[in-house]
Gaussian input, Z-matrix of N, CA and C with variables (Angstrom, degrees):
# hf/3-21g

backbone

0 1
 N
 C     1     B1
 C     2     B2     1     A1
 N     3     B3     2     A2     1     D1
 C     4     B4     3     A3     2     D2
 C     5     B5     4     A4     3     D3
 N     6     B6     5     A5     4     D4
 C     7     B7     6     A6     5     D5
 C     8     B8     7     A7     6     D6
 N     9     B9     8     A8     7     D7
 C    10    B10     9     A9     8     D8
 C    11    B11    10    A10     9     D9
 N    12    B12    11    A11    10    D10
 C    13    B13    12    A12    11    D11
 C    14    B14    13    A13    12    D12
 N    15    B15    14    A14    13    D13
 C    16    B16    15    A15    14    D14
 C    17    B17    16    A16    15    D15
 N    18    B18    17    A17    16    D16
 C    19    B19    18    A18    17    D17
 C    20    B20    19    A19    18    D18
 N    21    B21    20    A20    19    D19
 C    22    B22    21    A21    20    D20
 C    23    B23    22    A22    21    D21
 N    24    B24    23    A23    22    D22
 C    25    B25    24    A24    23    D23
 C    26    B26    25    A25    24    D24
 N    27    B27    26    A26    25    D25
 C    28    B28    27    A27    26    D26
 C    29    B29    28    A28    27    D27
 N    30    B30    29    A29    28    D28
 C    31    B31    30    A30    29    D29
 C    32    B32    31    A31    30    D30
 N    33    B33    32    A32    31    D31
 C    34    B34    33    A33    32    D32
 C    35    B35    34    A34    33    D33
 N    36    B36    35    A35    34    D34
 C    37    B37    36    A36    35    D35
 C    38    B38    37    A37    36    D36
 N    39    B39    38    A38    37    D37
 C    40    B40    39    A39    38    D38
 C    41    B41    40    A40    39    D39
 N    42    B42    41    A41    40    D40
 C    43    B43    42    A42    41    D41
 C    44    B44    43    A43    42    D42
 N    45    B45    44    A44    43    D43
 C    46    B46    45    A45    44    D44
 C    47    B47    46    A46    45    D45
 N    48    B48    47    A47    46    D46
 C    49    B49    48    A48    47    D47
 C    50    B50    49    A49    48    D48
 N    51    B51    50    A50    49    D49
 C    52    B52    51    A51    50    D50
 C    53    B53    52    A52    51    D51
 N    54    B54    53    A53    52    D52
 C    55    B55    54    A54    53    D53
 C    56    B56    55    A55    54    D54
 N    57    B57    56    A56    55    D55
 C    58    B58    57    A57    56    D56
 C    59    B59    58    A58    57    D57
 N    60    B60    59    A59    58    D58
 C    61    B61    60    A60    59    D59
 C    62    B62    61    A61    60    D60
 N    63    B63    62    A62    61    D61
 C    64    B64    63    A63    62    D62
 C    65    B65    64    A64    63    D63
 N    66    B66    65    A65    64    D64
 C    67    B67    66    A66    65    D65
 C    68    B68    67    A67    66    D66
 N    69    B69    68    A68    67    D67
 C    70    B70    69    A69    68    D68
 C    71    B71    70    A70    69    D69
 N    72    B72    71    A71    70    D70
 C    73    B73    72    A72    71    D71
 C    74    B74    73    A73    72    D72
 N    75    B75    74    A74    73    D73
 C    76    B76    75    A75    74    D74
 C    77    B77    76    A76    75    D75
 N    78    B78    77    A77    76    D76
 C    79    B79    78    A78    77    D77
 C    80    B80    79    A79    78    D78
 N    81    B81    80    A80    79    D79
 C    82    B82    81    A81    80    D80
 C    83    B83    82    A82    81    D81
 N    84    B84    83    A83    82    D82
 C    85    B85    84    A84    83    D83
 C    86    B86    85    A85    84    D84
 N    87    B87    86    A86    85    D85
 C    88    B88    87    A87    86    D86
 C    89    B89    88    A88    87    D87
 N    90    B90    89    A89    88    D88
 C    91    B91    90    A90    89    D89
 C    92    B92    91    A91    90    D90
 N    93    B93    92    A92    91    D91
 C    94    B94    93    A93    92    D92
 C    95    B95    94    A94    93    D93
 N    96    B96    95    A95    94    D94
 C    97    B97    96    A96    95    D95
 C    98    B98    97    A97    96    D96
 N    99    B99    98    A98    97    D97
 C   100   B100    99    A99    98    D98
 C   101   B101   100   A100    99    D99
 N   102   B102   101   A101   100   D100
 C   103   B103   102   A102   101   D101
 C   104   B104   103   A103   102   D102
 N   105   B105   104   A104   103   D103
 C   106   B106   105   A105   104   D104
 C   107   B107   106   A106   105   D105
 N   108   B108   107   A107   106   D106
 C   109   B109   108   A108   107   D107
 C   110   B110   109   A109   108   D108
 N   111   B111   110   A110   109   D109
 C   112   B112   111   A111   110   D110
 C   113   B113   112   A112   111   D111
 N   114   B114   113   A113   112   D112
 C   115   B115   114   A114   113   D113
 C   116   B116   115   A115   114   D114
 N   117   B117   116   A116   115   D115
 C   118   B118   117   A117   116   D116
 C   119   B119   118   A118   117   D117
 N   120   B120   119   A119   118   D118
 C   121   B121   120   A120   119   D119
 C   122   B122   121   A121   120   D120
 N   123   B123   122   A122   121   D121
 C   124   B124   123   A123   122   D122
 C   125   B125   124   A124   123   D123
 N   126   B126   125   A125   124   D124
 C   127   B127   126   A126   125   D125
 C   128   B128   127   A127   126   D126
 N   129   B129   128   A128   127   D127
 C   130   B130   129   A129   128   D128
 C   131   B131   130   A130   129   D129
 N   132   B132   131   A131   130   D130
 C   133   B133   132   A132   131   D131
 C   134   B134   133   A133   132   D132
 N   135   B135   134   A134   133   D133
 C   136   B136   135   A135   134   D134
 C   137   B137   136   A136   135   D135
 N   138   B138   137   A137   136   D136
 C   139   B139   138   A138   137   D137
 C   140   B140   139   A139   138   D138

   B1=1.4413
   B2=1.5236
   B3=1.2853
   B4=1.4639
   B5=1.5288
   B6=1.3417
   B7=1.4638
   B8=1.5168
   B9=1.3231
   B10=1.4638
   B11=1.5316
   B12=1.3073
   B13=1.4674
   B14=1.5237
   B15=1.3303
   B16=1.4694
   B17=1.5262
   B18=1.3195
   B19=1.4597
   B20=1.5259
   B21=1.3129
   B22=1.4703
   B23=1.5282
   B24=1.3185
   B25=1.4626
   B26=1.5254
   B27=1.3249
   B28=1.4637
   B29=1.5236
   B30=1.3269
   B31=1.4637
   B32=1.5237
   B33=1.3306
   B34=1.4631
   B35=1.5244
   B36=1.3164
   B37=1.4626
   B38=1.5287
   B39=1.2935
   B40=1.4605
   B41=1.5294
   B42=1.3153
   B43=1.4654
   B44=1.5225
   B45=1.3327
   B46=1.4675
   B47=1.5273
   B48=1.3110
   B49=1.4668
   B50=1.5230
   B51=1.3195
   B52=1.4539
   B53=1.5245
   B54=1.3185
   B55=1.4647
   B56=1.5233
   B57=1.3299
   B58=1.4618
   B59=1.5216
   B60=1.3159
   B61=1.4644
   B62=1.5194
   B63=1.3150
   B64=1.4641
   B65=1.5207
   B66=1.3334
   B67=1.4648
   B68=1.5206
   B69=1.3321
   B70=1.4622
   B71=1.5239
   B72=1.3273
   B73=1.4580
   B74=1.5206
   B75=1.3143
   B76=1.4604
   B77=1.5302
   B78=1.3118
   B79=1.4657
   B80=1.5194
   B81=1.3127
   B82=1.4645
   B83=1.5209
   B84=1.3085
   B85=1.4636
   B86=1.5257
   B87=1.3087
   B88=1.4580
   B89=1.5256
   B90=1.3111
   B91=1.4570
   B92=1.5230
   B93=1.3177
   B94=1.4560
   B95=1.5153
   B96=1.3039
   B97=1.4628
   B98=1.5194
   B99=1.2998
   B100=1.4591
   B101=1.5192
   B102=1.3000
   B103=1.4582
   B104=1.5280
   B105=1.3218
   B106=1.4615
   B107=1.5243
   B108=1.2859
   B109=1.4605
   B110=1.5253
   B111=1.3366
   B112=1.4595
   B113=1.5208
   B114=1.3118
   B115=1.4629
   B116=1.5249
   B117=1.3356
   B118=1.4583
   B119=1.5211
   B120=1.3188
   B121=1.4660
   B122=1.5261
   B123=1.3359
   B124=1.4657
   B125=1.5264
   B126=1.3367
   B127=1.4644
   B128=1.5152
   B129=1.3289
   B130=1.4606
   B131=1.5257
   B132=1.3121
   B133=1.4649
   B134=1.5286
   B135=1.3253
   B136=1.4668
   B137=1.5225
   B138=1.3052
   B139=1.4662
   B140=1.5058
   A1=108.57
   A2=116.82
   A3=122.49
   A4=108.32
   A5=116.14
   A6=122.47
   A7=108.23
   A8=116.78
   A9=121.26
   A10=112.63
   A11=117.20
   A12=122.73
   A13=110.06
   A14=116.61
   A15=120.34
   A16=110.80
   A17=115.88
   A18=120.85
   A19=110.89
   A20=117.73
   A21=121.02
   A22=110.86
   A23=116.48
   A24=120.46
   A25=111.12
   A26=117.75
   A27=120.95
   A28=111.00
   A29=117.20
   A30=120.93
   A31=111.70
   A32=117.81
   A33=121.56
   A34=112.45
   A35=117.52
   A36=120.39
   A37=111.67
   A38=117.52
   A39=122.99
   A40=113.93
   A41=117.41
   A42=120.67
   A43=113.18
   A44=118.59
   A45=122.25
   A46=112.03
   A47=117.27
   A48=121.45
   A49=110.96
   A50=117.28
   A51=120.82
   A52=111.61
   A53=117.39
   A54=120.60
   A55=110.30
   A56=117.11
   A57=120.87
   A58=110.80
   A59=117.34
   A60=120.97
   A61=111.72
   A62=117.39
   A63=119.69
   A64=110.85
   A65=118.02
   A66=121.09
   A67=111.00
   A68=117.01
   A69=121.43
   A70=110.76
   A71=117.51
   A72=122.18
   A73=113.65
   A74=117.50
   A75=122.18
   A76=113.12
   A77=117.85
   A78=121.48
   A79=113.57
   A80=117.96
   A81=121.60
   A82=113.25
   A83=117.89
   A84=122.50
   A85=112.00
   A86=116.70
   A87=121.09
   A88=109.70
   A89=114.82
   A90=120.99
   A91=106.98
   A92=115.83
   A93=119.93
   A94=109.48
   A95=114.65
   A96=119.82
   A97=109.04
   A98=114.69
   A99=121.28
   A100=106.24
   A101=115.57
   A102=120.27
   A103=109.58
   A104=115.06
   A105=120.86
   A106=108.33
   A107=115.87
   A108=121.40
   A109=108.42
   A110=114.74
   A111=121.30
   A112=109.05
   A113=116.27
   A114=122.00
   A115=106.95
   A116=115.83
   A117=121.40
   A118=107.94
   A119=117.18
   A120=121.18
   A121=111.93
   A122=117.53
   A123=121.00
   A124=111.67
   A125=117.34
   A126=121.10
   A127=112.10
   A128=117.14
   A129=120.52
   A130=110.07
   A131=116.96
   A132=120.48
   A133=113.86
   A134=117.91
   A135=121.01
   A136=113.81
   A137=118.26
   A138=119.92
   A139=111.10
   D1=137.04
   D2=179.81
   D3=-115.11
   D4=130.26
   D5=-179.86
   D6=-113.18
   D7=125.41
   D8=-177.51
   D9=-106.39
   D10=11.22
   D11=179.06
   D12=-64.68
   D13=144.87
   D14=-179.92
   D15=-67.33
   D16=156.62
   D17=179.31
   D18=-62.41
   D19=-38.78
   D20=178.60
   D21=-59.96
   D22=-43.68
   D23=179.46
   D24=-69.20
   D25=-40.75
   D26=177.29
   D27=-60.08
   D28=-41.06
   D29=179.11
   D30=-64.36
   D31=-33.88
   D32=179.77
   D33=-78.85
   D34=-25.28
   D35=-172.85
   D36=-116.88
   D37=-83.97
   D38=-172.53
   D39=-59.37
   D40=-44.71
   D41=-173.92
   D42=-83.99
   D43=-17.67
   D44=-175.88
   D45=-57.96
   D46=-43.34
   D47=-179.39
   D48=-61.77
   D49=-42.99
   D50=-178.27
   D51=-69.31
   D52=-33.15
   D53=176.03
   D54=-66.08
   D55=-40.59
   D56=177.69
   D57=-65.30
   D58=-44.22
   D59=178.90
   D60=-62.38
   D61=-40.09
   D62=-179.44
   D63=-64.11
   D64=-33.39
   D65=176.70
   D66=-70.17
   D67=-39.43
   D68=179.85
   D69=-64.44
   D70=-44.10
   D71=-175.01
   D72=-92.04
   D73=2.00
   D74=-174.58
   D75=-54.61
   D76=-42.27
   D77=-175.95
   D78=-98.39
   D79=5.53
   D80=-177.88
   D81=-98.63
   D82=2.07
   D83=-176.30
   D84=54.51
   D85=28.22
   D86=179.30
   D87=-79.24
   D88=143.93
   D89=176.08
   D90=-116.31
   D91=125.17
   D92=179.50
   D93=-149.41
   D94=157.53
   D95=178.80
   D96=-160.22
   D97=155.87
   D98=172.61
   D99=-123.69
   D100=124.81
   D101=-175.33
   D102=-107.76
   D103=135.64
   D104=176.67
   D105=-155.27
   D106=158.67
   D107=177.76
   D108=-100.73
   D109=78.52
   D110=-176.28
   D111=-126.99
   D112=137.12
   D113=173.78
   D114=-107.94
   D115=120.28
   D116=177.35
   D117=-98.73
   D118=107.83
   D119=-179.51
   D120=-57.55
   D121=-33.48
   D122=-179.24
   D123=-67.20
   D124=-24.99
   D125=179.71
   D126=-90.98
   D127=-37.76
   D128=178.34
   D129=-152.33
   D130=89.05
   D131=-176.91
   D132=-69.44
   D133=-9.38
   D134=-177.48
   D135=-88.92
   D136=-0.18
   D137=179.18
   D138=-82.00

């Protein structure tokens, strides 16, 4: 899947939840991840 959304929009929408979760779990030594096969053009347009 290829996502062409701007980085500014991704930060306000898709990535906001993960930033909040990382702050919540920061001091708990928790390890978590979400895996998907997504190419974000705003992060690496050369892929």
